[in-house]
C-alpha positions as CSV (number, residue, x, y, z in Angstrom):
1,X,0.0,0.0,0.0
2,X,1.3,3.5,-0.8
3,X,1.6,6.2,1.8
4,X,-1.2,8.7,1.4
5,X,-0.6,10.8,4.6
6,X,2.8,11.8,6.1
7,X,3.0,13.7,9.4
8,X,6.5,14.8,10.3
9,X,7.4,16.5,13.6
10,X,3.9,18.3,13.9
11,X,3.4,20.8,16.6
12,X,0.7,23.3,17.3
13,X,1.2,26.2,19.8
14,X,-1.4,28.5,21.2
15,X,-0.9,31.6,23.4
16,X,-3.2,31.5,26.5
17,X,-4.1,34.9,27.9
18,X,-4.7,35.1,31.6
19,X,-6.4,38.3,32.9
20,X,-5.3,38.8,36.5
21,X,-8.2,37.9,38.9
22,X,-9.7,41.0,40.7
23,X,-9.6,40.9,44.3
24,X,-12.2,42.1,46.7
25,X,-12.1,45.9,47.1
26,X,-14.0,48.1,49.6
27,X,-15.6,51.3,48.6
28,X,-12.8,53.2,50.2
29,X,-10.3,51.3,47.8
30,X,-12.5,52.3,44.7
31,X,-12.5,55.9,45.7
32,X,-8.9,56.1,46.6
33,X,-7.9,54.3,43.3
34,X,-10.2,56.6,41.2
35,X,-8.7,59.8,42.8
36,X,-5.2,58.5,42.3
37,X,-5.8,57.6,38.5
38,X,-7.5,61.1,38.0
39,X,-4.5,62.8,39.5
40,X,-2.2,60.9,37.2
41,X,-4.1,61.9,34.3
42,X,-4.0,65.5,35.3
43,X,-0.3,65.4,35.6
44,X,0.3,63.4,32.5
45,X,-2.7,64.1,30.1
46,X,-1.3,62.4,27.0
47,X,-0.1,59.2,28.8
48,X,-2.2,56.1,28.9
49,X,-2.9,55.3,32.5
50,X,-4.0,51.7,32.9
51,X,-6.5,50.9,35.5
52,X,-5.8,47.2,35.5
53,X,-2.8,44.9,35.6
54,X,-1.8,43.6,32.1
55,X,-2.9,40.0,31.3
56,X,-0.2,37.4,31.6
57,X,0.5,35.0,28.6
58,X,1.3,31.2,28.5
59,X,2.4,29.0,25.8
60,X,0.3,25.9,25.3
61,X,1.2,23.1,23.0
62,X,-1.8,21.1,21.8
63,X,0.4,19.0,19.8
64,X,4.1,18.4,20.1
65,X,6.5,16.5,17.9
66,X,3.9,14.1,16.4
67,X,5.0,11.9,13.5
68,X,3.4,9.0,11.8
69,X,2.4,7.8,8.2
70,X,-1.0,6.5,6.9
71,X,-1.3,4.1,4.1
72,X,-3.9,4.0,1.5
73,X,-7.1,2.0,2.7
74,X,-6.1,2.4,6.4
75,X,-8.8,2.9,8.9
76,X,-7.2,4.9,11.8
77,X,-8.9,5.3,15.1
78,X,-7.5,8.3,17.0
79,X,-8.2,7.9,20.7
80,X,-7.2,9.8,23.9
81,X,-8.7,11.8,26.8
82,X,-10.3,15.3,26.5
83,X,-7.5,17.8,25.6
84,X,-5.3,15.1,24.1
85,X,-5.0,16.9,20.9
86,X,-7.2,14.8,18.7
87,X,-9.4,17.6,17.2
88,X,-6.4,19.9,16.7
89,X,-4.8,17.0,14.7
90,X,-7.7,16.6,12.5
91,X,-8.1,20.3,11.9
92,X,-4.5,20.5,10.7
93,X,-5.0,17.5,8.4
94,X,-8.1,19.1,7.1
95,X,-6.2,22.4,6.3
96,X,-8.4,24.3,8.8
97,X,-5.5,25.1,11.1
98,X,-1.8,25.8,10.3
99,X,0.7,24.0,12.3
100,X,3.3,25.8,14.4
101,X,6.1,23.3,13.6
102,X,6.6,20.3,11.3
103,X,4.7,19.5,8.2
104,X,2.0,17.3,6.6
105,X,1.9,15.8,3.2
106,X,-1.3,14.6,1.8
107,X,-2.0,12.9,-1.5
108,X,-5.6,13.1,-2.6
109,X,-8.9,14.7,-1.8
110,X,-10.0,15.1,1.8
111,X,-13.5,15.4,3.1
112,X,-13.9,16.3,6.7
113,X,-16.7,16.2,9.2
114,X,-15.5,17.8,12.3
115,X,-18.2,20.1,13.9
116,X,-21.8,20.6,13.5
117,X,-22.1,23.7,11.2
118,X,-18.7,23.3,9.5
119,X,-18.5,23.1,5.7
120,X,-22.1,24.3,4.8
121,X,-23.2,27.7,4.0
122,X,-26.3,28.3,6.2
123,X,-28.1,30.5,3.8
124,X,-27.9,27.9,0.9
125,X,-30.4,24.9,0.7
126,X,-29.4,21.3,1.3
127,X,-29.4,20.7,-2.5
128,X,-27.1,23.8,-3.1
129,X,-24.7,22.8,-0.3
130,X,-24.2,19.4,-1.9
131,X,-23.1,20.9,-5.1
132,X,-21.0,23.6,-3.3
133,X,-19.2,20.8,-1.2
134,X,-18.6,18.8,-4.4
135,X,-17.1,21.7,-6.2
136,X,-14.9,22.3,-3.2
137,X,-13.6,18.6,-3.5
138,X,-12.7,19.4,-7.2
139,X,-15.8,17.4,-8.6
140,X,-17.5,18.3,-11.8
141,X,-21.3,19.0,-11.7
142,X,-22.0,15.8,-13.7
143,X,-20.0,13.7,-11.2
144,X,-21.9,15.3,-8.4
145,X,-25.3,14.7,-10.1
146,X,-24.3,11.0,-10.4
147,X,-24.1,10.7,-6.5
148,X,-26.8,13.1,-5.8
149,X,-29.8,10.6,-5.2
150,X,-27.5,8.4,-3.2
151,X,-26.5,11.2,-0.9
152,X,-30.1,12.4,-0.4
153,X,-31.3,8.7,0.2
154,X,-28.7,8.2,2.8
155,X,-29.3,11.5,4.6
156,X,-33.1,11.0,4.8
157,X,-33.8,14.6,4.3
158,X,-35.6,14.6,0.9
159,X,-38.6,16.5,2.3
160,X,-36.1,19.3,3.4
161,X,-33.9,19.3,0.4
162,X,-34.8,22.9,-0.8
163,X,-34.9,24.4,2.8
164,X,-32.0,26.6,3.9
165,X,-29.7,24.4,6.1
166,X,-29.7,27.1,8.9
167,X,-33.2,25.7,9.6
168,X,-32.1,22.1,10.0
169,X,-31.9,20.5,13.3
170,X,-28.3,19.4,14.4
171,X,-29.3,15.8,13.6
172,X,-30.4,16.6,10.0
173,X,-27.4,18.8,9.5
174,X,-25.1,15.9,10.6
175,X,-26.8,13.3,8.3
176,X,-26.4,15.5,5.2
177,X,-22.9,16.6,6.1
178,X,-21.8,12.9,6.6
179,X,-23.6,11.7,3.3
180,X,-21.9,14.4,1.4
181,X,-18.5,13.7,2.9
182,X,-18.8,10.0,2.4
183,X,-20.4,9.7,-1.0
184,X,-18.4,12.3,-3.0
185,X,-15.5,9.8,-3.2
186,X,-12.7,11.6,-1.3
187,X,-9.5,9.6,-1.1
188,X,-9.4,10.5,2.6
189,X,-12.4,10.9,5.0
190,X,-11.9,12.5,8.3
191,X,-14.6,12.2,11.0
192,X,-14.6,13.7,14.5
193,X,-17.0,12.8,17.5
194,X,-19.7,14.8,15.7
195,X,-21.4,11.6,14.8
196,X,-22.6,11.5,18.6
197,X,-25.2,14.0,17.6
198,X,-27.1,11.5,15.5
199,X,-29.4,8.8,16.8
200,X,-28.1,5.3,17.3
201,X,-29.5,4.0,14.1
202,X,-27.8,6.7,12.1
203,X,-24.5,6.1,13.8
204,X,-24.6,2.3,12.9
205,X,-25.5,3.3,9.3
206,X,-22.4,5.8,9.4
207,X,-20.1,3.2,10.7
208,X,-21.2,0.8,8.0
209,X,-20.5,3.2,5.4
210,X,-17.1,4.1,6.8
211,X,-16.2,0.4,6.8
212,X,-17.3,0.2,3.1
213,X,-15.2,3.2,2.3
214,X,-12.2,1.6,3.7
215,X,-12.8,-1.6,1.8
216,X,-13.0,0.4,-1.3
217,X,-9.2,1.4,-0.8
218,X,-10.1,4.9,0.7
219,X,-8.7,6.1,3.9
220,X,-10.6,6.9,7.1
221,X,-9.5,8.9,10.1
222,X,-11.9,8.5,13.0
223,X,-12.0,10.1,16.4
224,X,-14.4,8.8,19.0
225,X,-14.9,8.0,22.6
226,X,-16.9,5.0,21.6
227,X,-14.4,2.2,22.0
228,X,-16.9,-0.4,20.5
229,X,-17.2,1.7,17.3
230,X,-13.5,2.1,17.2
231,X,-12.8,-1.6,17.6
232,X,-15.3,-2.5,15.0
233,X,-14.3,0.0,12.4
234,X,-10.4,0.6,12.8
235,X,-7.5,-1.3,11.6
236,X,-5.0,0.8,13.4
237,X,-5.0,3.0,16.6
238,X,-3.1,6.3,17.4
239,X,-3.1,7.1,21.1
240,X,-2.6,10.8,22.1
241,X,-2.0,12.1,25.4
242,X,-1.4,15.8,26.1
243,X,-0.4,16.5,22.5
244,X,2.1,13.8,22.3
245,X,1.7,10.6,20.3
246,X,2.1,7.7,22.7
247,X,1.3,4.7,20.5
248,X,0.7,3.9,16.8
249,X,-0.3,0.2,16.6
250,X,-2.3,-2.3,14.6
251,X,-3.1,-4.2,17.8
252,X,-6.5,-2.5,18.1
253,X,-7.9,-4.5,21.0
254,X,-4.8,-4.3,23.1
255,X,-4.5,-0.6,22.5
256,X,-8.1,0.0,23.5
257,X,-7.5,-1.9,26.6
258,X,-4.4,-0.1,27.3
259,X,-6.2,3.3,26.9
260,X,-9.1,2.3,29.2
261,X,-6.6,0.8,31.8
262,X,-4.6,4.0,31.5
263,X,-7.6,6.3,32.0
264,X,-8.7,4.2,34.9
265,X,-5.5,3.1,36.8
266,X,-6.3,5.1,39.8
267,X,-9.9,3.9,39.6
268,X,-9.0,0.2,39.5
269,X,-7.1,0.5,42.7
270,X,-10.2,2.2,44.1
271,X,-12.3,-1.0,44.4
272,X,-13.7,0.4,47.6
273,X,-15.6,3.6,48.6
274,X,-16.4,5.2,51.9
275,X,-19.0,7.8,52.6
276,X,-16.6,10.2,54.0
277,X,-18.3,13.4,55.4
278,X,-21.7,11.7,55.2
279,X,-22.3,13.1,51.5
280,X,-25.0,10.4,51.0
281,X,-27.7,10.2,53.6
282,X,-31.4,9.5,53.7
283,X,-33.9,9.4,56.7
284,X,-34.2,5.6,56.1
285,X,-30.5,4.6,55.3
286,X,-26.9,6.1,55.5
287,X,-24.5,4.1,53.3
288,X,-21.1,3.5,55.0
289,X,-19.0,1.7,52.3
290,X,-19.2,0.0,49.0
291,X,-16.4,-2.4,47.9
292,X,-15.4,-5.5,45.9
293,X,-13.7,-7.9,48.1
294,X,-12.1,-11.3,47.7
295,X,-12.8,-14.6,49.7
296,X,-10.8,-13.2,52.6
297,X,-12.8,-10.0,52.7
298,X,-9.9,-7.7,51.5
299,X,-10.6,-5.1,48.9
300,X,-9.5,-6.3,45.3
301,X,-6.6,-4.2,44.2
302,X,-5.2,-6.4,41.5
303,X,-6.8,-8.2,38.5
304,X,-8.6,-11.3,39.4
305,X,-8.7,-14.4,37.2
306,X,-11.9,-15.4,35.7
307,X,-12.3,-18.6,38.1
308,X,-11.7,-16.7,41.3
309,X,-14.9,-15.6,43.2
310,X,-15.4,-12.0,44.1
311,X,-18.1,-10.3,46.2
312,X,-19.9,-6.9,46.3
313,X,-20.3,-5.6,49.7
314,X,-22.5,-2.7,50.9
315,X,-22.3,-1.5,54.5
316,X,-24.8,0.9,55.8
317,X,-26.4,2.3,58.9
318,X,-30.2,1.6,58.7
319,X,-31.9,4.5,60.6
320,X,-35.4,2.9,60.6
321,X,-37.2,-0.1,59.2
322,X,-38.7,0.4,55.9
323,X,-40.0,-2.7,54.0
324,X,-39.8,-0.9,50.7
325,X,-36.0,-0.1,51.1
326,X,-34.2,-1.2,47.9
327,X,-30.4,-1.5,47.9
328,X,-28.1,-2.9,45.2
329,X,-25.7,-2.0,42.4
330,X,-25.4,-1.7,38.6
331,X,-22.5,-3.5,36.7
332,X,-21.0,-1.9,33.5
333,X,-18.2,-3.1,31.3
334,X,-15.4,-0.8,30.1
335,X,-17.5,0.5,27.2
336,X,-20.1,1.7,30.0
337,X,-22.6,-0.9,28.6
338,X,-25.1,-1.9,31.4
339,X,-24.5,-5.7,32.1
340,X,-26.7,-6.2,35.0
341,X,-28.8,-4.4,37.7
342,X,-29.2,-6.1,41.2
343,X,-31.4,-5.0,43.9
344,X,-32.7,-6.5,47.2
345,X,-36.1,-6.0,46.0
346,X,-35.7,-8.3,43.0
347,X,-38.1,-11.2,42.9
348,X,-41.5,-11.4,44.7
349,X,-42.3,-9.1,47.5
350,X,-42.6,-11.8,50.3
351,X,-38.8,-12.7,49.5
352,X,-37.5,-9.3,50.0
353,X,-35.0,-9.3,53.0
354,X,-36.3,-7.6,56.2
355,X,-33.5,-5.1,57.0
356,X,-33.5,-4.1,60.6
357,X,-32.2,-0.7,62.0
358,X,-28.4,-0.5,62.8
359,X,-25.4,-1.4,60.9
360,X,-25.8,-4.1,58.3
361,X,-23.7,-5.7,55.6
362,X,-25.2,-6.7,52.4
363,X,-23.1,-9.1,50.3
364,X,-23.6,-10.4,46.6
365,X,-21.3,-12.9,45.0
366,X,-20.3,-12.2,41.4
367,X,-20.2,-15.7,39.6
368,X,-16.8,-17.1,39.0
369,X,-16.1,-18.3,35.4
370,X,-18.6,-15.9,34.1
371,X,-17.3,-12.4,33.4
372,X,-15.1,-11.8,30.4
373,X,-11.6,-10.3,30.6
374,X,-11.7,-6.4,31.1
375,X,-12.4,-3.5,33.4
376,X,-15.7,-3.3,35.1
377,X,-17.5,-0.5,37.0
378,X,-20.0,-0.9,39.8
379,X,-22.4,1.8,40.9
380,X,-24.2,1.9,44.1
381,X,-28.0,2.0,44.0
382,X,-30.4,2.7,46.8
383,X,-34.0,4.0,47.0
384,X,-37.6,3.2,48.1
385,X,-39.2,0.7,45.8
386,X,-41.3,2.2,43.1
387,X,-41.2,5.6,45.1
388,X,-37.9,7.5,44.9
389,X,-34.2,7.1,44.3
390,X,-31.8,8.6,46.7
391,X,-28.6,7.1,45.1
392,X,-29.1,6.3,41.5
393,X,-26.6,4.9,39.0
394,X,-25.5,7.2,36.1
395,X,-26.9,10.2,38.0
396,X,-25.4,10.7,41.5
397,X,-23.9,7.3,42.4
398,X,-20.4,6.6,43.8
399,X,-18.3,4.2,41.5
400,X,-15.8,1.4,42.2
401,X,-13.8,-0.6,39.7
402,X,-12.2,-4.0,39.3
403,X,-10.5,-6.0,36.5
404,X,-10.9,-9.5,35.4
405,X,-8.2,-11.5,33.6
406,X,-8.9,-14.5,31.4
407,X,-7.5,-17.9,32.4
408,X,-8.0,-20.4,35.4
409,X,-5.8,-20.6,38.3
410,X,-4.6,-24.2,37.9
411,X,-4.7,-24.4,34.1
412,X,-4.5,-21.1,32.0
413,X,-6.7,-22.2,29.1
414,X,-7.1,-18.6,27.8
415,X,-5.6,-15.3,28.6
416,X,-7.3,-12.7,26.5
417,X,-10.8,-11.2,26.1
418,X,-13.3,-13.5,24.2
419,X,-15.9,-12.2,21.8
420,X,-19.1,-11.0,23.6
421,X,-19.9,-9.7,27.0
422,X,-19.5,-12.8,29.0
423,X,-17.0,-15.7,29.0
424,X,-18.4,-18.9,30.9
425,X,-15.9,-21.7,31.1
């Protein structure tokens, strides 16, 4: 495969201006300062007397010494935490932003979808913007007309085709923008997280189209925080952190795992949570701690093999007896997909545990030889059955983390993540 993009020692510097923060001033300070300033202007009428301190400046490198090559037909996933430099890199590759240092060599036409609102003229209709974008890509009118019906059908905006795009919703805008970018046959397609604006069905449709574009021998650069989409689409991963290229690898799964581990290293160790300062409290219950423990009752701080049992433990002070009290947890995988939701009020009402006032410990075993290799998140859940939540997952819940490794203690049959969510042995 021929090299289609060469990035050599790329850097992008911004100058950040910091206005000195005003401190509290009393009325006498305002009067005194005003008289002093007025006096200076009387003495030096033609001199500019500044009332505030000048703003300080700071250099910020969004990208620094980034170098890599992309071959024709590659599907590159660019990942990293917020502020890693992903969007800056795409803007430079799209010729929207000039680099401070280094250079970029690109062979072929580039179509970019970076932000909602980028690339379209708001006063023009959807129809007119399709032809405008095609012309910008260097395509002739006949070539654009050949693809026109396919673009409109993909975007599902036929009814609004002759409406100015400034009246489109963000979802309609993205659908049309992606359809234009993907169907006008650019050699390089660059897509940022903007697809998150669309609904789930449209995102699936876009991922399928990007995969087809790659199979046609065209190149795709894709930024996303959706690791499932990255894994399904991309053949290579570029990992950025604080503007520096940390890894460029075709080991997609291991790179995603490394990124998730890296972003959660301190959280993996935090397999226990304590209600310090009584942040969470309710007239019925006050949680004390939430943890994942081993068979000895110790918090899990290292990866656990698939065949080793672990337990979710919730300790709480029950203020008063309430039969409707519901306590439990939600379990998520490393892609934040909900795997299960367990509560004390699961099952028939006559089977609910009667939790007496005082300090209690609730314990739930997570089945051994069941969870796949990966990093998991647990969120505490507490409320009154069908009445109210006072600790609710994804909203205000404390989180703890643990890691499962593939394999068996006595016979390591497998040491990697299997396809699917679960891995029963």
